[in-house]
C-alpha positions, 0 to 999 in steps of 0.5 A: 103504410107498409107492414115491417116484418112477417109477424103481427107482433112485430108490427104491433111492437113497432107501433108501440115503440114509435109512440112510446119513446124510451125503454119499455119492459116486455111486461109493460108492452104486453099490458099496453097491448092487452089494454089496447086489445081489450079496449078495441074488442070491447068497443067492437062487441059493445057496439055489436051488442048495442045494435042487437039491443036496438034491434030487439027494441031494448033501447035503454040497453042499446044506449048504454052499450053505445055510451060505454063504447064511446067512453072506451074510445075516449079513454083509448084516445086519452091514453094514446095522447097522454101516454099515462098507462096507469090512469088509462088502465084504472079508467078502463077497468072502472068503465069495464066494471061499471058496464059488467055491473050494468049487464049483471043487473039488466041480465044482458042479451039473453041473460048472458050478462053475468058471463062477462064477470069471468073476464074481469079478474083476468083483466083487472089483475093483469092490468092493475096488478095483483093487489089493485086487481083483487080490490077491483074484482072483490069490489065488483062482486061485492056490489053485485051481491049487495045489489042482488039482495037489496033490489031483487024485486025491482022491475029492472033487475034481472032474475037469476035462478038460485042454482045458477047463482050457487054455481056462478059465484063460486066459479067467479071466485075460482077465476078470481083466485087463479087470476090473483095468484097468477099475477101475485106469483108473477109479481113476486118472481119479477121482484126477485128477478129485479133484486137479482138484477139489482145485485147483478147490476151492482156487481156489474157496476163494481166490476165496471168501475174496476174495469174502467179503472183498469181501462183508464190506467191502460188508456193513460199508458196507451196515451203516454205511448202514443204521446211518446210515439208522436213526440218521436215522430215529430222529432224525426220529422223535425230532424228531417225537415231541418236536414232538408233545409240545410244547403249541405249534404246530411247523412248517416251510415251504419257500422258497415258503411252503408248509407241509412239516411240522406237529406234532400240535398244529398239526392240533388247533389249526387244525382241518386234517386230514392230507388237507388237509396232503397237498393242500398248505397255504400259511402265509398260509392260517393268518393273517387276510387283513389280516395276510397281506401283513405275514406274507409280508414277514416270510417274505422277511426271514427267508429273506434272513438277517435274525434276527427274534425274534418276530412277533405276529399274528392266526391263523385256523382252518379254521372261520374263528375267530381268535386272537392268536399269537406266531411265533418263526421261524428260517431253514433252511440247506442248504449255506449256502443258505436253503431254508425256515423252521422255527418255533414258533407260540404261542397267546397267548389266555390271556396276553392275557386274563391281561394284561387281568385284570392291568390290571383287577386293577391298576385295582381295586387302585388303586381299593382303595388310593384307597378305603383312603386316604379311609377312613383319613381318614374313620375318623380324623374319625369317631373324633373326632366320636364322642367329641364326639357322646357328650355330645350323645347321652348327656346328653339321657337324663340331663336328661330324667330330671331334668325333669317330663314337662310341661316345655317343655324336653323338646322341645328336648332331644329335638331335640338328641338326635335331631340327635345320633343323625342326626349319629352315623348320618353318622359311621357312614357314615364308619366304613363307608367306613373299613371299621370300621363294622360293630360287630356282626352278627346273623342276618337275612333280606334280604326282611325288610330290603327290606320294612322299607325300603319301609315307612320314612319314607326311602322315602316321602320318596324317592317324593315326589321321584320320583313318576314312578318305579315299583318292582317286587319279586321275592322268593325265598320260601325265601330263606336268611339271612346274618350282617350288620349290620342298620343297614348292610344297611338303609342299603345298600338305601336307597342303591341305591334312591335312586341308581336313582331319581336315574338316572331324572329323567323316570321309569322302573322300579326292580326289586328281586329276591332269590334264592339262588345257588350259585356252583360256579366263580368268576364274572368281572365287575366283581369276581370272585365266589368259589365258595360259596352266596350270598344275592343282591340285585339292584337294576336301573333303566331310567335313563340308565346309567353311562358307561365313564369313570364306571364305575371311580369310582362307589364313590368317596366324594363322587363323585356326580351327584345333586342337591345338597340332596336326595340326601344326603352323596355317600357312598351308593355308598361306603357300599355298597362298604364294607358289602359288603366288611365282610360278605365279599361281592362286587359286580357292576355291569352298565350300558349308557348309555341303557338302565339299570344293574343292581347285584348284591350277593352276601352269604355265605349261612348255614343258621342261622335268625333268633332271636326279638327281645328285648323292651325292658327297663325301667330298673329291670331294669338299675339298679346296686347301688352297685358301683364302676366305673373309667372309663378314657378319654382324652377328658374329655367322654366321661369326664364323660358316662359318669360321670354315666350311672353315677351315674344308674344307681346305681353309684360312678364313678371316672375317669382319662384314660389307661391308665398312670394306670389302672394306678397307680390300681389299685395302690392301689384295687380296683374291681368293673368297668372301662370301657376306651376301646380307643384312647387317644392318646398312651400305652397302648391298652385291650389293653395297659392290661388286660394290666397290670391283670391282673398286679395283679388277675387276673380283673378284670371289664371292658368295652371301648368304642370308636368303631370296630368290633371289631378283632383287638386288641379280640378279643384283649382279650376272649380275655384276659377282657374281656366286653362291647363297647360302640360309641360313642356309646351311650345310658343303656339300652345302658350299663346293660344291658351292665353288668348282663349283665357283673356277672351273667356 
């Protein structure tokens, strides 16, 4: 084991402290050391004396020495195991006394036994205390004197001279008295010291209690301060977290206008860094220069106590870009004194755009309502005109069948029919304007329609008026198809080219292009184009352009700046608008005065291929076989024309002027097929009439006709069982084919 420290006492103290846990006084440690030293020295000397006794053949004394040594070893072992100091000390003193008494009686080696008595009072008083040590010492000397006088003549008893005894006993009592008095005074001093320590401990305890009370009070105050500081810190953290969570800029200014706080959104919005903030930023720096005087005036007004709900201004980022903002300021008061401003700054770019879009949508809505009102008017006129034109278009077919091929009347009759067809086309424009003109849709290709127009008499006539205008085309080779009305899309192309030519009275260039376009996100322009796949038609010119005042009115009917007598009816662009809406498409217009105009039309694309065109049938293929047909129409001329056509086609014709009369007729008669007009005023329309007819004759065959395109009521009637739909006015061929297909279905 390595010895700790340089002094033997430190080594011994470390051993004692290791084996005796807890707090030991210095005197107790000395007593323990003394007990161990006495025991160890005693064991060593007694064993040595035992060996000498055996050497001198004094076996009794040798055995006694060895026995005493063994007992001391056992006592020391017991002490180290049990830690019982008092008992071990008493046993040790008792054994030492017994051994000393034996030495006195036997004389010891060379008659030196009594000399050991001088050490006994020292050991006894020191180890047992003054009282117990005195008792042990007096008991030992008393027993020795008693044995000296009682057993003096015994053979085993050592003999001592009288002079020795006279000097020995007094000297023993001197040593005893010294040992007793020394220990007694030591104990007394220790007791006084203990009392003083006790008083000191009480005083210290009292002072400690008082100090603890003060410490507790101070601790409570410190804890309250810490709690207040923690609450303040948490409040500041909560304020900052809430401010950082807001999608607006939160700021604080001092009374000189310098920014003292800004949330995360402020840094993100304006592009400044923490380093910029630490160097110092003034509120005026985040506004455009032309607004800074106004902002400074607002700051002074807020600091003066004026309540300002909000301030609208233009903010400026670190990179110089600007954006519109609303500022909501509030004054910061400290002891009722204004010390700064706290507020929120909101980027209103989106609101401004939304407001602009709202105004645009309102304008579009107003335009749509105006167009709808005009369309309703045009639709009513067109409906009446279609009924009038039925005779002009239908009767010529009947007349031509009744006169010879070389008759002089054939030419004027064909002229009448051609005029009727042209008039029907004008009516078709009106219906397109009314959004009721698309009678049917078919798969078509825009490239083919444009090519067809460029070969038409209409285009040749346009070129004769505008010989200085050149036209270029750029077709996409794999252009997708779309569903549409051939006549309406053809007329749309014609109107767009005509308008472009009229915009260049001194000549110029027209460009027609087609392309496939996939719109992944809405396009914003004259109209908002939804996502989807489109077939796109673009017609651009290098003409005079369209002024901003005229831009919102270009699709109004009869709003035109064309040359009267040359450029048509004034419905051209209105027809374009109606056509694109009937095809669920969109229009975009881009124009710059003096540079030209570009119109872009978006038709929803389809993957379907265009079917092959049907060949025209001879009249023999759609002649009737004497079937009976009931014509229901509120217009007399229409009933007469259709009845004449039916007779010519070999059918038996009946006619009534209303839905109610048709029901009454069918209560008494049956017919093979009914031709129903969709709109009959007053009274039931075609749908309600057919519903009542089905109650009388379930599964009754019928076809429906109208001057308008197919409506939801027409489609509902077809779901109930009505077959073909005929658009007025119709020719003999169209009527015959429709009847033939219905009878064969």
